[in-house]
TORKOLKE-194418 format. One record per residue (C-alpha): x, y, z; residue in three letters. Coordinates in steps of 0.02 Angstrom, whole numbers, plus 50000, padded with zeros to 5 digits. Last residue first. Example, Ala and Ser with C-alpha at 12.3 -4.5 7.8 and 13.67 -1.06 7.14 Angstrom:
TORKOLKE-194418
506844994750357ser 506154977550390ala 
***
This chain:
TORKOLKE-194418
525844801048800unk 524674788248721unk 522984786648806unk 521754773148753unk 519964777648805unk 518884766448808unk 518664747448815unk 517204735648847unk 517564717048857unk 516104704948851unk 515654688248926unk 515134672448838unk 514844658948966unk 516094644748964unk 515884642849153unk 514384649249250unk 514804656149421unk 513244667049418unk 514094683449462unk 515814679049396unk 515124674549226unk 516454664849134unk 517484668648980unk 518734679549075unk 519094688948915unk 520914692348871unk 521514710048835unk 522984714148722unk 523414732248678unk 524744732648541unk 525764748048495unk 526774751748337unk 527964766148290unk 529064767548445unk 530714776748417unk 531044777448604unk 530634765348744unk 530564771348924unk 528734767248958unk 527644769449112unk 526084758849114unk 524284762849158unk 522754751649183unk 521134761549203unk 519664753749295unk 517844758949282unk 516594748849383unk 514694748049365unk 513914738249506unk 513594720849573unk 514364721249746unk 515694708949801unk 516174707249618unk 517714718349601unk 518884709349723unk 518574693049631unk 519334700749475unk 521094701449548unk 521864709049393unk 523134698649297unk 524434711149236unk 525624714349094unk 526644729549044unk 528124734148932unk 528114718748820unk 529284721248672unk 528694717948493unk 529694712748339unk 528664714048181unk 527784730848181unk 529434739948146unk 529854749548305unk 528764739248421unk 527754741148580unk 526754728748686unk 525444731248821unk 524694716048908unk 523084713449004unk 522404697249080unk 520774692649165unk 519944707149075unk 518644717449169unk 516894710549151unk 515344714449047unk 513954701649074unk 512754707949206unk 513074721949329unk 514394731249227unk 516294730949215unk 517204744149113unk 518964745749047unk 520134760549021unk 521804760048930unk 523514767248972unk 525214771048896unk 526534782948966unk 528194790048910unk 528144785948725unk 529604792548623unk 528984792748445unk 529274785048274unk 528074793348153unk 526244793448111unk 525874780148241unk 525174762748204unk 523964755848333unk 523534737348352unk 522104731348461unk 522014713148516unk 520384708048598unk 519904691248672unk 518054687848644unk 516404697248632unk 517214714248607unk 516464731248649unk 517004749048605unk 516354761548732unk 515984779748690unk 514124776948653unk 513654772548831unk 512354758748821unk 513194748248957unk 513374763149071unk 514894767849174unk 515544782449070unk 516624781848917unk 517954795148891unk 518124807348748unk 519874810748679unk 519454802448513unk 520714788248525unk 519634773248568unk 518264780748461unk 519424777648314unk 518924759348331unk 517304764048242unk 518264762048079unk 518234743248107unk 516394743448065unk 514644740948135unk 514934743248320unk 514314734448476unk 515214717848444unk 516834726248392unk 517544718548234unk 518904705848274unk 520824705948277unk 520864724748295unk 521434739648192unk 522054757448214unk 523004768148088unk 523974784548084unk 523964787648271unk 524804803048345unk 523174811248394unk 522544827548325unk 520954830448423unk 520294848248425unk 519594852348597unk 518244865448581unk 517674879848688unk 516664895448647unk 516674908248786unk 515084918348788unk 515114934848699unk 515834951148764unk 515214968648795unk 516324983948819unk 515974990748647unk 516214973848560unk 517174958248612unk 517034940148550unk 517724925248646unk 518724909948596unk 519414894848690unk 520354881448592unk 521074865848675unk 522374858148560unk 522854840448509unk 524404842048401unk 524904848348228unk 523874864148217unk 523564876648076unk 522524891948118unk 521384899447986unk 521214918347986unk 521294934448087unk 520904928848265unk 521654940048397unk 522814931448522unk 522444936648700unk 522554954348770unk 520714957848733unk 520214943148844unk 520214924348824unk 520034912848977unk 521484900748995unk 521474883148922unk 523194884648840unk 522694888548660unk 521874905548685unk 520694915948579unk 520124933448535unk 518744937348412unk 518254955048364unk 516544963348361unk 516224976248225unk 514444970748191unk 514064953748268unk 512944946548133unk 512554928548178unk 513494912248217unk 515104922048241unk 516634914848155unk 518134903748188unk 519314892848085unk 520414878148133unk 521674868148031unk 521934849448035unk 523214835548047unk 522484818448003unk 522204803048113unk 520584808448196unk 519754810448026unk 518794826848032unk 519904836747915unk 519504855047932unk 518974860948103unk 517644873348153unk 517474884548306unk 515794893548308unk 515734909748405unk 514134914148497unk 513194929848452unk 513374944848568unk 512144947848710unk 512164964848795unk 511164971848651unk 509674963748735unk 508514953248627unk 506924962648585unk 505594957348707unk 504014948248656unk 502324954548712unk 501554953448886unk 500104941548926unk 498604950948993unk 497934944349160unk 496074944649186unk 495534951549355unk 494274941949460unk 495494936749595unk 497224944049572unk 498704937549473unk 500404945449495unk 501674944849353unk 503104933649298unk 503744933449119unk 504974920849052unk 506224923748913unk 507314911548817unk 509004910548729unk 510024894648717unk 511794889948663unk 512184871548679unk 512074857248803unk 510914845848708unk 509184843448779unk 508714826748700unk 507014824848618unk 507594827248439unk 509094815948474unk 507954801248522unk 508094797448706unk 508614779548737unk 508164764548632unk 507724748448721unk 507674741548897unk 507794754149039unk 508304765748898unk 506494768848847unk 506504787248803unk 505944800848924unk 506184817648839unk 507224831748911unk 506364847748962unk 506754864148873unk 506174881948909unk 505674875949081unk 504614884349214unk 504524873149368unk 503474877649521unk 503754869349690unk 502374872449818unk 502904871849999unk 502644861150155unk 503884848750084unk 502724833850064unk 503534817450116unk 504124803550000unk 504684788350099unk 502984779950089unk 503104781149899unk 504654770349890unk 506454774349838unk 506474791949908unk 508074802049881unk 507604808349709unk 505934815149768unk 506664822549928unk 507964831949827unk 506634838849710unk 505584845449856unk 503754840849852unk 502064849649844unk 501964849749654unk 501934861649505unk 502354859749322unk 502814869649168unk 503554867148995unk 503674881048866unk 502954888048706unk 503844904048661unk 503984922148722unk 503524915948895unk 502134916049024unk 501904914549212unk 500484921149320unk 500714921849508unk 499454921049649unk 497704926149702unk 496264915049642unk 495224911949798unk 495994894949842unk 497774900949817unk 498554903049647unk 499794895449526unk 499644901149346unk 500364894549183unk 500354902649012unk 500614896848833unk 501144879048881unk 501714867248744unk 502064853548872unk 501524849649050unk 502694840949173unk 502004831449323unk 503384819149359unk 505234816749392unk 505474802049511unk 504704792549656unk 504874773549635unk 503084766949633unk 502614781949526unk 501654796849595unk 500894807549458unk 501104825849509unk 499784838349454unk 498404831249565unk 499034838849728unk 499254855449636unk 497364855749622unk 496894856049438unk 496374868449303unk 496464866749115unk 496334878048962unk 496504868348800unk 497794859848689unk 497724841048679unk 498664827048765unk 498804808948707unk 500194812948584unk 501284819748725unk 502614806648756unk 504204811748665unk 504134830248714unk 503494826248887unk 501734824948956unk 500754825149118unk 498854824049112unk 497544836849056unk 498404842648955unk 499354853048831unk 499304871948847unk 498344885448935unk 498634883349120unk 497884883249293unk 498654876349451unk 497874877949624unk 498814875049787unk 499624891649828unk 499344887850013unk 500964878150002unk 502044893750006unk 503074895949846unk 504724888249788unk 505214893949614unk 506194884149483unk 506894891149322unk 507334884349152unk 508424872249056unk 508114853649071unk 509004837149104unk 510524843949013unk 511684835648888unk 513534836748844unk 514194846148995unk 515994849349049unk 516974849148887unk 515534857548794unk 515534872048920unk 513704876948925unk 513094892948839unk 511684903348911unk 510524917648871unk 509094922448986unk 507824936448979unk 506824936649140unk 505374948649115unk 504504954649273unk 502794962949268unk 502594974249418unk 501344986049337unk 502634999649310unk 503874988349218unk 505234976449279unk 506604969849162unk 507854956849224unk 509254952949100unk 510144936649134unk 511774931649050unk 512384914149087unk 513984904049063unk 513784885649105unk 514924872849186unk 516224884249263unk 517284874349384unk 517144879549565unk 517434861749630unk 515614861649690unk 515174865449508unk 514914883349453unk 513544891749352unk 514394907649294unk 513654925149293unk 513334940749193unk 511874950149269unk 511004964949187unk 509644973049294unk 508374983149196unk 507124995249272unk 505615002149180unk 504485017449175unk 505515027849299unk 506365037149157unk 507275021149104unk 508325014749251unk 509765003549196unk 510814993549321unk 512384983149288unk 513064966849364unk 514694957949326unk 515484941349372unk 514034934449473unk 514164916749542unk 512734904449523unk 512834887349610unk 512734870549523unk 512364855049627unk 511214843649528unk 511954848749361unk 513654843149425unk 514254839649245unk 514664821649294unk 512944820949374unk 512094825949213unk 513134813849111unk 512704799549227unk 510894804849238unk 510494804449054unk 511354803748886unk 511804785348899unk 510094781748971unk 510064770549124unk 509694781849271unk 508684793349157unk 507564778549116unk 507154776049300unk 506754794549307unk 508024806149384unk 507434820449495unk 507714834849373unk 509214845849340unk 509614861249235unk 508854874449349unk 509144892949373unk 508424894749547unk 507364908849616unk 507864910849798unk 506904900949929unk 505184902750009unk 504744915649877unk 503014923349887unk 503234936350025unk 501694946850064unk 501894965750073unk 500564968949942unk 501524957449826unk 503294952449877unk 504584943149774unk 506234940649865unk 507854931649824unk 507924934749636unk 509574927149576unk 511144936349520unk 512164925649641unk 513264938549725unk 512184954049698unk 510584945749760unk 509054952649670unk 507534959449762unk 505804961849684unk 504334971749758unk 502594971849683unk 501114982849731unk 501624996849614unk 503364993049548unk 504704992749684unk 506434986649634unk 507744980749757unk 509584977349721unk 510424967449858unk 512094964049945unk 512854980949987unk 511184989849970unk 510254996849819unk 508595005249787unk 507575007149628unk 505865014649600unk 504655011049458unk 503445025549434unk 501605022449469unk 500505015449333unk 500445013149145unk 501214999249044unk 501845002648868unk 503654998348912unk 503214979948932unk 502604979048752unk 500764975348729unk 500194958848658unk 499774956448475unk 498244945348457unk 498264929848346unk 497744929748164unk 496854913448125unk 497634898048044unk 496674884948145unk 497614873548264unk 497104855648237unk 496494841948354unk 496164823348338unk 495214811048445unk 494984792448467unk 494004779048563unk 492944789848678unk 491614780148774unk 489914787348727unk 488964771048750unk 489754761148890unk 491284750248872unk 491884732048868unk 490324722448817unk 489864736848703unk 488584750748723unk 488104760048564unk 488764774648462unk 490504772648535unk 491464788948530unk 492534798948409unk 493084816448457unk 493584829948331unk 494454845548398unk 494674862548314unk 495864874548399unk 495844893548394unk 497164905748459unk 496444923248465unk 496004938248359unk 494084939048365unk 493254935348198unk 493374916248202unk 491584910848238unk 490854925148135unk 491314916447972unk 490274901548026unk 490954884048061unk 490074868447999unk 491504855548004unk 491794848847829unk 492124830447803unk 493174820547678unk 492994801747696unk 494284788047709unk 494314769147682unk 495284755347770unk 493724747947850unk 492144755647773unk 491634773547810unk 489764774547845unk 489524792947806unk 489884805747940unk 488574817048019unk 489514828348138unk 488794831948310unk 489104849448378unk 490204861348475unk 490514879948503unk 491454891648620unk 492524879448721unk 493994888048805unk 495834885648760unk 496134902748685unk 494604899848577unk 494064881748566unk 492924874148434unk 492274856648468unk 491724842448354unk 490804826148387unk 490824809948287unk 489834794348337unk 490474777048289unk 489594760548252unk 489034766848081unk 490884769248044unk 491194751047996unk 492244738948099unk 493204724748012unk 495034729647994unk 494924746248086unk 495934760448014unk 494424771247967unk 495154787247897unk 494424804647921unk 494994818247799unk 494724836047861unk 493944851947792unk 493874866247918unk 493944879247779unk 495644885647835unk 496104867647875unk 496014862647694unk 496344843947684unk 496914840647862unk 497244822347905unk 496304812248034unk 496554795048110unk 495354782048178unk 495984765548248unk 496814772148406unk 498414763148457unk 499504778648481unk 498104787448576unk 497744772748690unk 499614770248711unk 499764787948776unk 498294786048895unk 499074770748974unk 500754779648983unk 499944793549084unk 499554779949210unk 497974769949244unk 497564762249411unk 497664743449388unk 498144738949569unk 499894734949506unk 499944751449413unk 499544752049228unk 500644752049072unk 501834741549174unk 503694741749206unk 504004739049390unk 504874722149377unk 506584730449364unk 506434738949534unk 507714727949622unk 508024711949523unk 508504701749675unk 509934691849748unk 509494692949890unk 507774693649967unk 507654703550128unk 505824706150089unk 506024723350009unk 507484717249903unk 506524716449739unk 504934726749744unk 503684732849871unk 502314745449832unk 501904756449981unk 500564758350112unk 500904767850273unk 500534758050431unk 501884765750540unk 502994750350528unk 502854750250338unk 501414742750240unk 501514731550085unk 500644729249919unk 501704718549805unk 502424724749639unk 502354717849463unk 501794733649374unk 500464729649247unk 500414727249057unk 502194725948992unk 503264727948895unk 502274734448748unk 501834721648613unk 502084725948431unk 501324731848270unk 501094725448094unk 502584730747991unk 502284721647828unk 501194735847764unk 502594748747789unk 502274767147824unk 501164764647977unk 502554755348070unk 503784769548044unk 502664783348114unk 502194770448244unk 503934769348318unk 504104788248324unk 502414789548412unk 503004777848549unk 504574788248581unk 504494789848770unk 503924774848870unk 504564782249033unk 503994788649201unk 504284771849284unk 504614757249168unk 503544755649012unk 504814746948900unk 504194752348728unk 504544735848636unk 504294717148655unk 503634704348530unk 503964716848391unk 502934712348237unk 503814712048069unk 502864701547942unk 503874689747834unk 504294690047648unk 505544697747649unk 507184699647744unk 508244714547695unk 506984728547668unk 505974725347825unk 507514721647929unk 508284738147872unk 506674747547912unk 506574739648084unk 508384744648111unk 507904763048094unk 506494760648221unk 507664752948348unk 507294734948395unk 506704732648574unk 506284714448536unk 506714708448363unk 505054701348302unk 505224694248128unk 503784681948108unk 503654664448032unk 505234656448099unk 506854656448002unk 507954664648133unk 508304683348107unk 509684689047988unk 510814701548078unk 510064719048081unk 510544723548258unk 509684726148425unk 509174707748434unk 510994703148402unk 511304706748588unk 510524690448638unk 509764681648488unk 508064678048557unk 506484677848456unk 505164664448435unk 503564663948336unk 502624650248243unk 501154654748131unk 499464646148154unk 498514634648036unk 499794620548017unk 499384613748191unk 500114596948243unk 501394596248104unk 501844614448132unk 502054611248318unk 503284597048292unk 504324606748166unk 504384621948282unk 504914610948429unk 506344603448329unk 506904620748275unk 506844626248456unk 507884611348511unk 509204614848379unk 509734631148461unk 509374649548483unk 509474657448654unk 508264655448798unk 507584673048801unk 505754668748778unk 504654654148732unk 503954644848583unk 502634657548533unk 501114650248446unk 500124663648355unk 498254666948329unk 497524661048494unk 495874670648509unk 494964656948412unk 495284644948558unk 495254626648506unk 497144623448514unk 497374629348694unk 497734613148789unk 498574603248651unk 499614618148596unk 500214621948772unk 500674603748804unk 501554603848635unk 502704618248679unk 503164611448850unk 503394593748788unk 504474598948641unk 505664609248748unk 505824595548879unk 506124582648741unk 507584592548671unk 508474595748837unk 509624580448827unk 510104585848651unk 510964601948712unk 510714617448605unk 509214626448678unk 509734621748855unk 511434629948832unk 510884645648737unk 510554653148861unk 510964648449039unk 510634665849111unk 508954666649020unk 508264648749020unk 506514653648970unk 505254640648913unk 503464640448974unk 502684641048801unk 501894657148739unk 500164659948668unk 500114675648561unk 498314680548593unk 497184691948491unk 495884699348610unk 494014699748578unk 492884700148730unk 492254682148720unk 493764673248648unk 494894683348763unk 493784678148909unk 493884659748864unk 495764661648843unk 495964668949017unk 494924654749091unk 496324642549049unk 497564651649164unk 499014657849058unk 500294648548953unk 502044654548996unk 503144669648967unk 502344681648937unk 500614678048873unk 500724690048725unk 499154700548720unk 498244708948577unk 496884721948545unk 497404736748651unk 496334751848607unk 496324759248785unk 494534753848824unk 494964736448758unk 496444734948875unk 495474741349026unk 494074729048990unk 495304714748969unk 496194718549132unk 494564720349229unk 493954703849158unk 495564695549217unk 495384703449390unk 493594697349406unk 494064679649354unk 495334679149493unk 497214677349479unk 498274668549609unk 500074672449560unk 500324685249699unk 498724687449798unk 498874705649853unk 499794714349710unk 499104701849581unk 500234694749446unk 499964684749288unk 501184692749168unk 500514702249018unk 501394708348861unk 500474722048769unk 499774723648596unk 499164734148454unk 499374719848332unk 498874726048160unk 497714716248047unk 497754713847859unk 496164706447790unk 495744689647714unk 494904682447867unk 496444687047969unk 498024691547873unk 499844693647926unk 500764701247779unk 502364694047705unk 501614691447534unk 500184682047616unk 500314675647795unk 498664667247834unk 497464665247981unk 495654660047955unk 494174663748068unk 492564655848125unk 492544656748315unk 491974641048402unk 491644639748587unk 491694622148660unk 490414609948725unk 490574592748803unk 489404578148824unk 489684560048877unk 488684544048891unk 486964548348825unk 485974532248807unk 485364527248633unk 485644508848671unk 487094508648547unk 487944522248647unk 487744541048629unk 489124554048636unk 488574572248626unk 489664586248560unk 488954603948576unk 489814617348472unk 489434635148528unk 489634649648408unk 490604665048456unk 490644682448379unk 492164692148435unk 491854707448324unk 493374718848337unk 494514705148404unk 493944694548258unk 492704680348232unk 491724678648070unk 489834677148064unk 489484661047970unk 489164661347782unk 488474643747760unk 489264630747873unk 489884614247802unk 490254601347937unk 491774589947921unk 492224575048030unk 493844566248072unk 493964551448193unk 495324544548307unk 495164528648410unk 495854526448584unk 495854508248635unk 495474497248786unk 494144486748701unk 493844488648513unk 492574500948445unk 491624493048299unk 490744508248230unk 490574525948296unk 489294534348183unk 489434553248153unk 487854563748167unk 487684581748108unk 486734596848172unk 486714614448098unk 486294632048154unk 485424628648320unk 484874644548411unk 485824649048570unk 485754667548527unk 487634667448492unk 487384653348365unk 487254634848405unk 488184620748316unk 487614603148357unk 488774588048340unk 488004571048380unk 489244556848401unk 488764538548375unk 488794521648457unk 489754505348445unk 490414491648556unk 491724478048569unk 491944469748737unk 493144472748883unk 492774490748927unk 494044504948920unk 493504514748765unk 494224531748724unk 493554541348575unk 494674554048491unk 494054569048395unk 494534579148243unk 493224591648189unk 493374602548033unk 492054616248021unk 492034620747837unk 491654638747799unk 490694650347685unk 491154668747661unk 493044671247656unk 493034672647466unk 494264658047448unk 493254647447569unk 493544648147756unk 494264633447851unk 493804632548035unk 494734620148144unk 494094610348290unk 495044598148400unk 494224585548516unk 495024573948641unk 494564559748760unk 492714558348716unk 492104544048822unk 491644525748828unk 491934518449001unk 491224534249080unk 492454547649134unk 493114553749303unk 493944570149344unk 495394575849452unk 495804593949491unk 497164606749520unk 496654624949509unk 498084637449494unk 499154645549630unk 499924630549715unk 501384635749823unk 503044644449796unk 503464661749729unk 504944668749633unk 504494686049570unk 504694689549386unk 506024690849251unk 505764672949191unk 506984658749226unk 505774644449202unk 506754632349091unk 508204629149210unk 
***
């Protein structure tokens, strides 16, 4: 009931259990507290101890307290008499020792003293000794800021479960040290012991190595919340668990916050526990956060010492900061690191760094909680929920670590190291290589850090040196000048200046020279102008044509284009075929675990058939320019399996004398068919002997637009085998960002060279996309025997939708007009490849038409206007209102169009035989004048959001889907129409998810002429049991015919089941999710 954590269920004894004996007079308890003076220099060491005496006669003795420093030298010794001890009693004593200017403990400088307590009887015999580590430090919250030793600190933290892939919950000292060393090396300074007190040795190691610990009580009722937190019979259980933790761990300087538990709801028992803990230890703040779905909102947090809304959106953090002073805001969970995810970390920290009271957070979580297993053939894989025949299970939801289960690092590990780094830079005058360096440590000075600089030209190192930097104090900055010469930047090229900060001396957790931070800047130097494609010299370009192909021969290179698909089906160099499959225009990626859950991710991509589009040519033209260049113009549609056009595409292939191919692509998705794309680009399948990747761009590890802070720009080379990071559940991986050029070659350097007219994304791996997305474990993923190469103009971000915010809009590939060009050319051993220059956009491509409406309220009539998004010369616009494709016989646009009903507009521009893409927009003009409900939706801010029920856009089966309107109790929705109407059909859609959203147990539709007297036209009690045999997302639409006329008012009534059908729990708050109401 109180141990319902999201973790494996295991039985057995997995921690040490022991008995111990004491003398008749013994030290039964000792608590130490360090109180620093107002200047945080001198300290009082406060000692509270309890003496137990179990003999039958009175006695006396004394205690000797000796404080030793880190070199085992005595600092101070004091004696406390023990007078008149009565038989069979426990007697408490308090003792104070003044210590002059002790070295202060912090995670940056974890200096420990040793306090030896010796009990001596009246005969001067030693009866009992014990020793504990003492760290002198003082915790305060001043003006809403968490302070340590008088200075603001920032928690750059992670949550950590105790889990070993081979030994389960049995954790060794060596594995704990390995965890701490990895954390420290990656700038992590804090751990939340989710969701129970850890092994005692863990705290000793955190004291020693320097980790701030949020110590958490073993309280999590999860599915029962808030029942146990509210019921009086559970009060003592809450208090015992919290106080047992406090009593055991109270003397550890690393413990800076008491956390009362996790996800158990809010109730009186937690307030009772907080009061009890504060009385026992007034020196540490109290933390607890769990308000169910309110955690994502800006509702007032509970009155504990820290605001820590888990997975809070960055914009809501600002609202919480402004609305609820004076408490620090520290997220106890954020950045869910599941699979290839954890996108958006830098966006979080841009906000955190702006507000002093925002003081960090704890990533969920440290290591993947998987178990090492072998299949029947002996192949190793990482097992998760369900792999042992266990049911129910949490599937892959425990695979969410910054590191793998065996502690191999991930790209996410490197990203958090960069985000958490304690040294930042800011350009002052980058032309003169002058840069501000800021020391963001709280206690570390710059004399412990070595600074190196590097100058790169076109990604290659040309100069480097050591920079002498003054001893910057914590929180201060210094302006430095990197000693570059005028001659260093003469050659036109792309130059980057990199500063790297390393440890000047060996530390307990890292060797001398370990890199702790870096920064990089592009220098404002004139870049080279690359030659135009038409300037190439060489043999004439020849063109041949058959019934199904167009073939172009340019020197040693031969290209063939399929007339039906418009795709390149053959690319031969010196008679050797490179393409193992046709070039593919690609808008899909093997879904990440976040893609599967993000409202703008896999569900939308699958609904748009992005995983199964096929190209179909509508028109193809050839242009042969005096044998110096050939152009092939292809106008095509990307069709779904149902032959619906999803994306319109124009591709212009240009081949010059040296065999350089330019692929100029323009595209416009149908907004009614596709809202977002996984990516936009091309995919090539090459023979697997092309196994070397080289690129000039961001690296060395994989990156995405919302997770690339840890990469830097340079020239890199890797085996293709090393380009793809294998996650426990195979998924999209291996992307590189901000690429200038990308090459894939064989072992001697022959292959293909790819570039673009803009920065692009690229990747290569020895797998097939369909095999990646089909495999659910790494042993199921087989190499394809080929090399897959991805060239992407856009690649969607990653987000954290597995638990938290999804893709931020800036990192979402929206389905809209795009123009991009890729160049492909042969690469030969020992010959430098010259990147081609930009192409002028083909005259074949007309600007897109923008369809605009006036009056955006769904309830008001509107007019529509149209115009080109750029100069289109004498082009004319033609449009249709019935969904058909416009041509020059359709209606010609001459001015605003008034409409009084929902209308589907399609418009196309025409000029000199060329036409633009088809612009499509459905203008909603529904019959409703007003819509209201009995309660405000639980996932919306205002009643006005109810209009989403009538916006013509349908919710998809995802809990975070923005179309749905949710209610946390019975819902009654009232719609008033503009005028009395004859309604023929009325329907509403409902969703059921895997957790707490259920279909209604009762649905009723009513209609009225005057809003007073209603007639029931439909009612139903769905058989909900038939929907729960398999936990899954379900969409169900309930439709009623109607014969009533003169209807002005409609009521949709839906009653919540108010019990969880999956767990069987009665009186459990369940949710109703509704969208879309259709009135016909």
